[in-house]
VODREN-5903 format. One record per residue (C-alpha): x, y, z; residue in one letter. Coordinates in pm, whole numbers, plus 50000, padded with zeros to 5 digits. Example, Ala and Ser with C-alpha at 12.3 -4.5 7.8 and 13.67 -1.06 7.14 Angstrom:
# residues 2
<node px="51230" py="49550" pz="50780" r="A"/>
<node px="51367" py="49894" pz="50714" r="S"/>
This chain:
# residues 455
<node px="49943" py="52826" pz="51337" r="M"/>
<node px="50057" py="52476" pz="51415" r="S"/>
<node px="50243" py="52222" pz="51192" r="A"/>
<node px="49920" py="52009" pz="51168" r="F"/>
<node px="49943" py="51838" pz="50840" r="V"/>
<node px="50225" py="51599" pz="50807" r="G"/>
<node px="50332" py="51234" pz="50804" r="S"/>
<node px="50347" py="50953" pz="51041" r="S"/>
<node px="50670" py="50966" pz="51219" r="Y"/>
<node px="50663" py="50803" pz="51559" r="A"/>
<node px="51011" py="50715" pz="51650" r="M"/>
<node px="51116" py="50511" pz="51956" r="R"/>
<node px="51275" py="50822" pz="52081" r="N"/>
<node px="50953" py="50995" pz="52180" r="R"/>
<node px="51127" py="51314" pz="52283" r="S"/>
<node px="51247" py="51337" pz="51915" r="G"/>
<node px="50934" py="51273" pz="51714" r="A"/>
<node px="50599" py="51125" pz="51774" r="K"/>
<node px="50353" py="51235" pz="51524" r="Q"/>
<node px="50107" py="50999" pz="51354" r="R"/>
<node px="49852" py="51027" pz="51072" r="A"/>
<node px="49627" py="50726" pz="51070" r="V"/>
<node px="49353" py="50692" pz="50796" r="N"/>
<node px="49426" py="51058" pz="50704" r="L"/>
<node px="49606" py="51145" pz="50381" r="I"/>
<node px="49835" py="51449" pz="50371" r="P"/>
<node px="49765" py="51624" pz="50032" r="V"/>
<node px="49901" py="51942" pz="49876" r="P"/>
<node px="49645" py="52221" pz="49808" r="V"/>
<node px="49739" py="52322" pz="49460" r="E"/>
<node px="49499" py="52619" pz="49409" r="G"/>
<node px="49653" py="52959" pz="49435" r="A"/>
<node px="49547" py="53206" pz="49717" r="G"/>
<node px="49394" py="52926" pz="49956" r="E"/>
<node px="49456" py="52972" pz="50321" r="P"/>
<node px="49654" py="52647" pz="50359" r="V"/>
<node px="49913" py="52496" pz="50121" r="S"/>
<node px="49839" py="52142" pz="50235" r="K"/>
<node px="49554" py="51937" pz="50405" r="S"/>
<node px="49440" py="51613" pz="50524" r="F"/>
<node px="49191" py="51420" pz="50338" r="K"/>
<node px="48994" py="51123" pz="50507" r="D"/>
<node px="49107" py="50787" pz="50395" r="W"/>
<node px="48822" py="50650" pz="50187" r="P"/>
<node px="48581" py="50393" pz="50353" r="G"/>
<node px="48490" py="50059" pz="50221" r="L"/>
<node px="48152" py="49955" pz="50065" r="V"/>
<node px="48105" py="49585" pz="49981" r="E"/>
<node px="48079" py="49517" pz="49601" r="F"/>
<node px="48062" py="49143" pz="49606" r="A"/>
<node px="48115" py="48844" pz="49836" r="D"/>
<node px="48299" py="48579" pz="49656" r="L"/>
<node px="48305" py="48333" pz="49956" r="G"/>
<node px="48664" py="48254" pz="49994" r="A"/>
<node px="49004" py="48449" pz="50023" r="Q"/>
<node px="49067" py="48684" pz="49739" r="I"/>
<node px="49415" py="48581" pz="49625" r="R"/>
<node px="49467" py="48797" pz="49313" r="G"/>
<node px="49294" py="48975" pz="49039" r="A"/>
<node px="49363" py="49128" pz="48686" r="I"/>
<node px="49186" py="49360" pz="48451" r="N"/>
<node px="49321" py="49269" pz="48090" r="S"/>
<node px="49145" py="49389" pz="47778" r="N"/>
<node px="48801" py="49392" pz="47910" r="G"/>
<node px="48832" py="49076" pz="48126" r="R"/>
<node px="48825" py="49100" pz="48506" r="R"/>
<node px="48958" py="48775" pz="48647" r="L"/>
<node px="48975" py="48692" pz="49029" r="V"/>
<node px="49110" py="48410" pz="49209" r="V"/>
<node px="48883" py="48342" pz="49512" r="S"/>
<node px="48994" py="48024" pz="49720" r="G"/>
<node px="49075" py="47769" pz="49445" r="S"/>
<node px="48842" py="47909" pz="49190" r="S"/>
<node px="48933" py="48134" pz="48894" r="L"/>
<node px="48631" py="48349" pz="48788" r="V"/>
<node px="48527" py="48608" pz="48551" r="D"/>
<node px="48383" py="48916" pz="48727" r="L"/>
<node px="48090" py="49109" pz="48603" r="A"/>
<node px="47990" py="49458" pz="48680" r="S"/>
<node px="47697" py="49342" pz="48899" r="D"/>
<node px="47937" py="49140" pz="49114" r="G"/>
<node px="47820" py="48805" pz="48972" r="M"/>
<node px="48090" py="48562" pz="48854" r="T"/>
<node px="48145" py="48293" pz="48599" r="T"/>
<node px="48378" py="48002" pz="48672" r="S"/>
<node px="48671" py="47956" pz="48449" r="R"/>
<node px="48837" py="47644" pz="48631" r="G"/>
<node px="49029" py="47572" pz="48951" r="S"/>
<node px="49372" py="47591" pz="49093" r="L"/>
<node px="49541" py="47318" pz="49286" r="G"/>
<node px="49571" py="47530" pz="49586" r="S"/>
<node px="49302" py="47741" pz="49794" r="S"/>
<node px="49509" py="47976" pz="50011" r="T"/>
<node px="49802" py="48222" pz="49958" r="G"/>
<node px="49839" py="48498" pz="49710" r="L"/>
<node px="49869" py="48449" pz="49339" r="V"/>
<node px="50012" py="48657" pz="49060" r="D"/>
<node px="49864" py="48725" pz="48711" r="F"/>
<node px="50000" py="48816" pz="48388" r="A"/>
<node px="49863" py="48830" pz="48027" r="A"/>
<node px="49973" py="48819" pz="47662" r="N"/>
<node px="49737" py="48882" pz="47366" r="A"/>
<node px="49568" py="48558" pz="47363" r="S"/>
<node px="49611" py="48413" pz="47717" r="Q"/>
<node px="49565" py="48514" pz="48074" r="I"/>
<node px="49812" py="48341" pz="48306" r="C"/>
<node px="49822" py="48282" pz="48686" r="V"/>
<node px="50061" py="48121" pz="48921" r="T"/>
<node px="50016" py="48023" pz="49292" r="D"/>
<node px="50379" py="47961" pz="49328" r="G"/>
<node px="50361" py="47595" pz="49252" r="A"/>
<node px="50203" py="47571" pz="48904" r="S"/>
<node px="50145" py="47807" pz="48608" r="L"/>
<node px="49771" py="47808" pz="48478" r="Y"/>
<node px="49705" py="47945" pz="48142" r="V"/>
<node px="49343" py="48043" pz="48029" r="L"/>
<node px="49268" py="48075" pz="47652" r="N"/>
<node px="49092" py="48410" pz="47598" r="R"/>
<node px="48890" py="48249" pz="47317" r="T"/>
<node px="48790" py="47909" pz="47435" r="T"/>
<node px="48816" py="47992" pz="47813" r="N"/>
<node px="48992" py="47651" pz="47848" r="V"/>
<node px="49229" py="47654" pz="48144" r="L"/>
<node px="49549" py="47441" pz="48122" r="T"/>
<node px="49836" py="47376" pz="48344" r="T"/>
<node px="50190" py="47446" pz="48188" r="A"/>
<node px="50447" py="47158" pz="48207" r="A"/>
<node px="50794" py="47234" pz="48336" r="G"/>
<node px="50709" py="47545" pz="48540" r="Y"/>
<node px="50994" py="47640" pz="48776" r="G"/>
<node px="50776" py="47723" pz="49072" r="G"/>
<node px="50826" py="48104" pz="49122" r="G"/>
<node px="50553" py="48303" pz="49291" r="S"/>
<node px="50561" py="48601" pz="49037" r="R"/>
<node px="50544" py="48609" pz="48657" r="I"/>
<node px="50551" py="48897" pz="48403" r="D"/>
<node px="50506" py="48935" pz="48022" r="V"/>
<node px="50737" py="49125" pz="47789" r="L"/>
<node px="50682" py="49123" pz="47424" r="N"/>
<node px="50465" py="48799" pz="47447" r="E"/>
<node px="50717" py="48605" pz="47639" r="F"/>
<node px="50608" py="48505" pz="47996" r="L"/>
<node px="50895" py="48522" pz="48238" r="F"/>
<node px="50925" py="48336" pz="48569" r="F"/>
<node px="51220" py="48253" pz="48815" r="V"/>
<node px="51312" py="47903" pz="48889" r="D"/>
<node px="51243" py="47889" pz="49266" r="A"/>
<node px="51546" py="47858" pz="49487" r="G"/>
<node px="51802" py="47933" pz="49202" r="T"/>
<node px="51952" py="48222" pz="49018" r="G"/>
<node px="51777" py="48111" pz="48698" r="R"/>
<node px="51510" py="48288" pz="48490" r="V"/>
<node px="51289" py="48100" pz="48250" r="G"/>
<node px="51043" py="48197" pz="47977" r="W"/>
<node px="50768" py="48037" pz="47773" r="T"/>
<node px="50718" py="48026" pz="47392" r="N"/>
<node px="50651" py="48347" pz="47238" r="V"/>
<node px="50261" py="48404" pz="47260" r="G"/>
<node px="50207" py="48069" pz="47411" r="D"/>
<node px="50262" py="48065" pz="47799" r="A"/>
<node px="50147" py="47697" pz="47810" r="A"/>
<node px="50473" py="47582" pz="47647" r="T"/>
<node px="50799" py="47590" pz="47826" r="I"/>
<node px="51117" py="47458" pz="47669" r="D"/>
<node px="51370" py="47304" pz="47910" r="A"/>
<node px="51645" py="47498" pz="47728" r="L"/>
<node px="51480" py="47839" pz="47778" r="D"/>
<node px="51652" py="47963" pz="48088" r="Y"/>
<node px="51924" py="48188" pz="48168" r="A"/>
<node px="52129" py="48254" pz="48475" r="T"/>
<node px="52170" py="48598" pz="48653" r="A"/>
<node px="52537" py="48553" pz="48711" r="E"/>
<node px="52652" py="48906" pz="48816" r="E"/>
<node px="52546" py="48842" pz="49192" r="S"/>
<node px="52518" py="48469" pz="49304" r="P"/>
<node px="52199" py="48533" pz="49504" r="D"/>
<node px="51874" py="48346" pz="49429" r="N"/>
<node px="51615" py="48526" pz="49228" r="L"/>
<node px="51271" py="48586" pz="49377" r="I"/>
<node px="51081" py="48797" pz="49117" r="C"/>
<node px="51084" py="48896" pz="48764" r="P"/>
<node px="50912" py="49225" pz="48688" r="I"/>
<node px="50887" py="49440" pz="48359" r="V"/>
<node px="50948" py="49807" pz="48375" r="S"/>
<node px="51024" py="50052" pz="48095" r="G"/>
<node px="51050" py="49775" pz="47827" r="G"/>
<node px="51336" py="49606" pz="48038" r="E"/>
<node px="51319" py="49297" pz="48258" r="L"/>
<node px="51432" py="49349" pz="48615" r="L"/>
<node px="51549" py="49026" pz="48777" r="L"/>
<node px="51508" py="49097" pz="49150" r="I"/>
<node px="51728" py="48864" pz="49377" r="G"/>
<node px="51786" py="48858" pz="49741" r="K"/>
<node px="52089" py="49102" pz="49749" r="S"/>
<node px="52086" py="49271" pz="49406" r="S"/>
<node px="51874" py="49361" pz="49099" r="I"/>
<node px="51996" py="49301" pz="48740" r="E"/>
<node px="51847" py="49480" pz="48435" r="V"/>
<node px="51815" py="49259" pz="48126" r="W"/>
<node px="51700" py="49346" pz="47791" r="R"/>
<node px="51511" py="49162" pz="47516" r="L"/>
<node px="51696" py="49075" pz="47197" r="I"/>
<node px="51488" py="48795" pz="47040" r="G"/>
<node px="51653" py="48494" pz="46879" r="G"/>
<node px="51765" py="48186" pz="47089" r="D"/>
<node px="51888" py="48387" pz="47373" r="E"/>
<node px="51573" py="48611" pz="47400" r="V"/>
<node px="51708" py="48822" pz="47689" r="V"/>
<node px="52065" py="48913" pz="47793" r="V"/>
<node px="52218" py="49121" pz="48071" r="P"/>
<node px="52221" py="49504" pz="47995" r="S"/>
<node px="52534" py="49538" pz="48206" r="G"/>
<node px="52340" py="49740" pz="48465" r="R"/>
<node px="52265" py="49625" pz="48829" r="S"/>
<node px="52158" py="49770" pz="49162" r="I"/>
<node px="52326" py="49664" pz="49480" r="E"/>
<node px="51998" py="49623" pz="49691" r="V"/>
<node px="51786" py="49313" pz="49668" r="G"/>
<node px="51460" py="49192" pz="49813" r="C"/>
<node px="51338" py="48891" pz="50003" r="D"/>
<node px="50969" py="48983" pz="49987" r="S"/>
<node px="50854" py="48855" pz="49664" r="P"/>
<node px="50512" py="49008" pz="49691" r="M"/>
<node px="50626" py="49371" pz="49759" r="T"/>
<node px="50760" py="49466" pz="49408" r="P"/>
<node px="50483" py="49656" pz="49225" r="R"/>
<node px="50477" py="49889" pz="48930" r="R"/>
<node px="50342" py="50246" pz="49000" r="L"/>
<node px="50395" py="50576" pz="48854" r="D"/>
<node px="50627" py="50458" pz="48591" r="N"/>
<node px="50860" py="50301" pz="48850" r="T"/>
<node px="50886" py="49985" pz="49054" r="V"/>
<node px="50821" py="50009" pz="49426" r="F"/>
<node px="50980" py="49734" pz="49664" r="F"/>
<node px="51087" py="49664" pz="50015" r="V"/>
<node px="51474" py="49630" pz="49971" r="G"/>
<node px="51715" py="49441" pz="50157" r="T"/>
<node px="52097" py="49391" pz="50142" r="D"/>
<node px="52198" py="49057" pz="50306" r="E"/>
<node px="52560" py="49139" pz="50309" r="E"/>
<node px="52542" py="49486" pz="50487" r="R"/>
<node px="52208" py="49442" pz="50659" r="G"/>
<node px="52044" py="49748" pz="50484" r="Q"/>
<node px="51657" py="49759" pz="50485" r="R"/>
<node px="51427" py="50010" pz="50338" r="G"/>
<node px="51167" py="50083" pz="50096" r="V"/>
<node px="51287" py="50194" pz="49737" r="F"/>
<node px="51168" py="50275" pz="49385" r="K"/>
<node px="51341" py="50204" pz="49072" r="I"/>
<node px="51322" py="50389" pz="48736" r="A"/>
<node px="51556" py="50227" pz="48480" r="G"/>
<node px="51861" py="50118" pz="48675" r="S"/>
<node px="51847" py="50403" pz="48937" r="V"/>
<node px="51699" py="50331" pz="49261" r="H"/>
<node px="51592" py="50577" pz="49522" r="Q"/>
<node px="51519" py="50540" pz="49888" r="R"/>
<node px="51168" py="50656" pz="49970" r="I"/>
<node px="51145" py="50517" pz="50320" r="S"/>
<node px="51198" py="50731" pz="50619" r="T"/>
<node px="51393" py="50640" pz="50941" r="R"/>
<node px="51053" py="50576" pz="51084" r="W"/>
<node px="50971" py="50322" pz="50839" r="V"/>
<node px="51321" py="50154" pz="50867" r="E"/>
<node px="51292" py="50157" pz="51230" r="E"/>
<node px="50961" py="49976" pz="51205" r="L"/>
<node px="51073" py="49689" pz="50979" r="I"/>
<node px="51425" py="49662" pz="51136" r="S"/>
<node px="51452" py="49297" pz="51259" r="G"/>
<node px="51135" py="49172" pz="51110" r="L"/>
<node px="51075" py="48878" pz="50883" r="D"/>
<node px="50986" py="49034" pz="50563" r="L"/>
<node px="50934" py="48722" pz="50351" r="T"/>
<node px="50549" py="48745" pz="50389" r="E"/>
<node px="50532" py="49126" pz="50352" r="A"/>
<node px="50288" py="49229" pz="50071" r="V"/>
<node px="50274" py="49548" pz="49865" r="G"/>
<node px="49960" py="49683" pz="49698" r="T"/>
<node px="49988" py="49970" pz="49455" r="A"/>
<node px="49686" py="50166" pz="49307" r="F"/>
<node px="49550" py="50503" pz="49205" r="Y"/>
<node px="49255" py="50673" pz="49376" r="F"/>
<node px="49131" py="51029" pz="49298" r="E"/>
<node px="49460" py="51150" pz="49153" r="G"/>
<node px="49673" py="50992" pz="49432" r="N"/>
<node px="49905" py="50698" pz="49378" r="A"/>
<node px="49952" py="50479" pz="49680" r="F"/>
<node px="50206" py="50204" pz="49776" r="Y"/>
<node px="50065" py="50023" pz="50069" r="A"/>
<node px="50266" py="49767" pz="50277" r="L"/>
<node px="50135" py="49502" pz="50498" r="N"/>
<node px="50416" py="49359" pz="50705" r="V"/>
<node px="50346" py="49082" pz="50965" r="P"/>
<node px="50361" py="49188" pz="51322" r="T"/>
<node px="50299" py="49561" pz="51250" r="L"/>
<node px="49977" py="49717" pz="51402" r="E"/>
<node px="49881" py="49913" pz="51099" r="T"/>
<node px="49937" py="49913" pz="50713" r="T"/>
<node px="50210" py="50182" pz="50620" r="I"/>
<node px="50122" py="50366" pz="50309" r="V"/>
<node px="50342" py="50593" pz="50076" r="F"/>
<node px="50163" py="50873" pz="49878" r="D"/>
<node px="50356" py="50958" pz="49576" r="V"/>
<node px="50185" py="51296" pz="49525" r="M"/>
<node px="50301" py="51441" pz="49866" r="S"/>
<node px="50603" py="51198" pz="49906" r="G"/>
<node px="50487" py="51132" pz="50270" r="L"/>
<node px="50418" py="50823" pz="50458" r="W"/>
<node px="50099" py="50766" pz="50660" r="F"/>
<node px="49910" py="50470" pz="50821" r="E"/>
<node px="49587" py="50284" pz="50732" r="A"/>
<node px="49439" py="50056" pz="50983" r="G"/>
<node px="49127" py="49909" pz="51130" r="E"/>
<node px="49015" py="49969" pz="51498" r="W"/>
<node px="48887" py="49637" pz="51629" r="V"/>
<node px="48810" py="49574" pz="52003" r="N"/>
<node px="49017" py="49875" pz="52111" r="G"/>
<node px="49338" py="49812" pz="51913" r="A"/>
<node px="49469" py="49871" pz="51564" r="W"/>
<node px="49473" py="49600" pz="51289" r="Q"/>
<node px="49616" py="49616" pz="50948" r="Q"/>
<node px="49370" py="49678" pz="50667" r="V"/>
<node px="49156" py="49384" pz="50558" r="R"/>
<node px="49292" py="49383" pz="50207" r="W"/>
<node px="49602" py="49300" pz="50004" r="N"/>
<node px="49462" py="49252" pz="49652" r="V"/>
<node px="49367" py="49548" pz="49410" r="H"/>
<node px="49147" py="49538" pz="49097" r="L"/>
<node px="49068" py="49844" pz="48898" r="S"/>
<node px="48756" py="49758" pz="48709" r="A"/>
<node px="48401" py="49933" pz="48623" r="F"/>
<node px="48552" py="50281" pz="48711" r="N"/>
<node px="48584" py="50152" pz="49075" r="K"/>
<node px="48897" py="50082" pz="49297" r="T"/>
<node px="48817" py="49740" pz="49425" r="L"/>
<node px="49022" py="49579" pz="49712" r="L"/>
<node px="49004" py="49220" pz="49856" r="G"/>
<node px="49161" py="49001" pz="50117" r="G"/>
<node px="49114" py="48702" pz="50332" r="A"/>
<node px="48732" py="48768" pz="50414" r="D"/>
<node px="48645" py="48658" pz="50054" r="G"/>
<node px="48477" py="49014" pz="49975" r="K"/>
<node px="48565" py="49268" pz="49728" r="L"/>
<node px="48519" py="49613" pz="49846" r="Y"/>
<node px="48482" py="49938" pz="49661" r="E"/>
<node px="48709" py="50216" pz="49796" r="L"/>
<node px="48462" py="50516" pz="49845" r="D"/>
<node px="48561" py="50868" pz="49930" r="A"/>
<node px="48186" py="50939" pz="50057" r="T"/>
<node px="48187" py="50650" pz="50304" r="A"/>
<node px="48322" py="50721" pz="50652" r="S"/>
<node px="48310" py="50360" pz="50772" r="S"/>
<node px="48461" py="50034" pz="50673" r="N"/>
<node px="48149" py="49851" pz="50534" r="D"/>
<node px="47978" py="49946" pz="50870" r="G"/>
<node px="48292" py="49900" pz="51084" r="D"/>
<node px="48461" py="50203" pz="51242" r="V"/>
<node px="48685" py="50412" pz="51040" r="L"/>
<node px="48904" py="50566" pz="51306" r="R"/>
<node px="49092" py="50880" pz="51180" r="R"/>
<node px="49375" py="50985" pz="51398" r="V"/>
<node px="49634" py="51267" pz="51406" r="R"/>
<node px="49903" py="51305" pz="51686" r="V"/>
<node px="50037" py="51648" pz="51620" r="M"/>
<node px="50411" py="51729" pz="51661" r="P"/>
<node px="50510" py="51850" pz="52001" r="E"/>
<node px="50462" py="52221" pz="52070" r="I"/>
<node px="50734" py="52379" pz="52287" r="R"/>
<node px="50905" py="52726" pz="52297" r="R"/>
<node px="51266" py="52761" pz="52182" r="A"/>
<node px="51357" py="52932" pz="52518" r="D"/>
<node px="51194" py="52646" pz="52711" r="G"/>
<node px="50942" py="52866" pz="52892" r="K"/>
<node px="50601" py="52751" pz="52991" r="R"/>
<node px="50321" py="52798" pz="52740" r="I"/>
<node px="49945" py="52883" pz="52821" r="R"/>
<node px="49703" py="52708" pz="52609" r="F"/>
<node px="49365" py="52895" pz="52603" r="P"/>
<node px="49237" py="52776" pz="52290" r="E"/>
<node px="49252" py="52501" pz="52018" r="L"/>
<node px="49041" py="52545" pz="51701" r="R"/>
<node px="49011" py="52269" pz="51435" r="V"/>
<node px="48945" py="52365" pz="51078" r="I"/>
<node px="48746" py="52074" pz="50933" r="C"/>
<node px="48428" py="51962" pz="50779" r="D"/>
<node px="48132" py="52039" pz="51004" r="T"/>
<node px="47755" py="52004" pz="50991" r="G"/>
<node px="47719" py="51631" pz="50957" r="A"/>
<node px="47690" py="51536" pz="51329" r="G"/>
<node px="47940" py="51348" pz="51529" r="G"/>
<node px="48210" py="51448" pz="51759" r="N"/>
<node px="48591" py="51519" pz="51761" r="L"/>
<node px="48781" py="51352" pz="52052" r="M"/>
<node px="49092" py="51541" pz="52195" r="V"/>
<node px="49342" py="51460" pz="52446" r="R"/>
<node px="49695" py="51578" pz="52521" r="W"/>
<node px="50028" py="51475" pz="52684" r="S"/>
<node px="50269" py="51702" pz="52859" r="D"/>
<node px="50552" py="51441" pz="52891" r="D"/>
<node px="50623" py="51358" pz="52509" r="S"/>
<node px="50352" py="51099" pz="52497" r="G"/>
<node px="50441" py="50879" pz="52782" r="N"/>
<node px="50116" py="50954" pz="52952" r="S"/>
<node px="49786" py="51117" pz="52827" r="W"/>
<node px="49498" py="51293" pz="52991" r="G"/>
<node px="49129" py="51211" pz="52960" r="D"/>
<node px="48932" py="51248" pz="52635" r="W"/>
<node px="48750" py="51569" pz="52567" r="E"/>
<node px="48459" py="51546" pz="52331" r="Y"/>
<node px="48371" py="51849" pz="52083" r="I"/>
<node px="48089" py="51863" pz="51860" r="S"/>
<node px="48145" py="51871" pz="51479" r="L"/>
<node px="47813" py="52057" pz="51445" r="G"/>
<node px="47457" py="51937" pz="51423" r="D"/>
<node px="47344" py="51819" pz="51080" r="I"/>
<node px="47318" py="52140" pz="50863" r="G"/>
<node px="47518" py="52362" pz="51087" r="N"/>
<node px="47799" py="52432" pz="50872" r="F"/>
<node px="47921" py="52740" pz="51056" r="D"/>
<node px="47984" py="52558" pz="51373" r="H"/>
<node px="48328" py="52637" pz="51543" r="W"/>
<node px="48511" py="52320" pz="51644" r="V"/>
<node px="48713" py="52449" pz="51937" r="S"/>
<node px="48817" py="52380" pz="52290" r="L"/>
<node px="48926" py="52631" pz="52567" r="H"/>
<node px="49126" py="52663" pz="52897" r="A"/>
<node px="49358" py="52382" pz="52864" r="M"/>
<node px="49604" py="52506" pz="53129" r="G"/>
<node px="49972" py="52529" pz="53063" r="S"/>
<node px="50288" py="52318" pz="53019" r="A"/>
<node px="50647" py="52355" pz="52897" r="D"/>
<node px="50565" py="52114" pz="52617" r="R"/>
<node px="50250" py="51956" pz="52481" r="R"/>
<node px="50143" py="51698" pz="52221" r="T"/>
<node px="49767" py="51678" pz="52099" r="Y"/>
<node px="49591" py="51372" pz="51975" r="E"/>
<node px="49280" py="51427" pz="51760" r="L"/>
<node px="49032" py="51146" pz="51682" r="V"/>
<node px="48708" py="51094" pz="51495" r="V"/>
<node px="48543" py="50753" pz="51488" r="T"/>
<node px="48187" py="50856" pz="51405" r="D"/>
<node px="48062" py="50777" pz="51064" r="D"/>
<node px="48083" py="51136" pz="50938" r="V"/>
<node px="48345" py="51320" pz="50713" r="P"/>
<node px="48620" py="51502" pz="50897" r="W"/>
<node px="48885" py="51616" pz="50635" r="N"/>
<node px="49081" py="51828" pz="50881" r="P"/>
<node px="49293" py="52103" pz="50700" r="S"/>
<node px="49455" py="52289" pz="51003" r="D"/>
<node px="49448" py="52339" pz="51388" r="V"/>
<node px="49505" py="52676" pz="51525" r="I"/>
<node px="49659" py="52667" pz="51881" r="V"/>
<node px="49657" py="52994" pz="52061" r="R"/>
<node px="49975" py="53032" pz="52272" r="T"/>
<node px="50000" py="53381" pz="52402" r="P"/>
<node px="50334" py="53513" pz="52511" r="Q"/>
């Protein structure tokens, strides 16, 4: 039995770790008596839901309203994919952020704050907005940061279109600039470049005050903090000490969730344009990170606590996923991005709207503790069969520095669910790494690999 199901953990030191899971979700098997305790599930494919014609910049589902910014247009989205215009923004590119109170839905592009009246559908621009790229609402107050400063501002209660010049406070415990306010657990987290302060609402003239609790990790990626699973996930940095990683916050307690692999990937990169996307799908909670210059999107699965990769195979090379905006609407998980389309995430689809959905598992290296040579008479893959398609297998006997030719194994003709997916007579080596790939538009969902290695 091999250690088949696991995370992506391909370190620069290939002799130490080289495994990858791309477009495969490692999930626990919770049923008692099953032959495996964990399995891979195919990353769902994409099915086009609507083409809005310009970059999908942000979206919100609030009290039955599904609003999307596409290009410069703010639109109401209907269940059939049709849209109704609700006005225009002064910009047409770059991500936006939404927040809502009882009577208004608000959106900022980082330069202006736009306020849509839920009843009249009139879109106005708030005067005196400080220019932050993120907004949030707590008890009917809309909060924002004054860009390039340590100040947080707020609007009138229940009226985000009105900003008083005196309604500001300064996060003084640390002198760093604020990049993002985000509400969690009834408190306001003021996220700065090297620290996070926890503030609480008191009402009256002050509105919010420091709670006395802070976190000595900051963030310079304003689009990475996201609420998920009753916590806040974000890419954390510490300018003074050079720390970088991915964290989650519950209350004022932060926990590192990144692995050495993730931290090695993002080390030395400019993280200011990194984007986090958080969503649920079929019981899993995912936090996906698109970081410029990485070849794939790195994804944290809250259920398993493991990282894997999502990506698109284009002209023989990996690219990050095409989406960075999420909208839960009409009992669907919708995702959008630069191509102007909203896609439904579909577990029954094995392609990205007709494009290849390449699923890859690079297994941990197989070697004997005594260093003796190993014979490999058979490799058997436990997976979905009977839908057609082929499994591609190759291997490396030098820790992934060079690879042999691809071997193609049938996944069984359509309807042949008893088909054995196996490969025989693979020679011998003192160490071996297998790579398994499926690119055909068929389900794979591998749960295990049995590698026979007789003594």
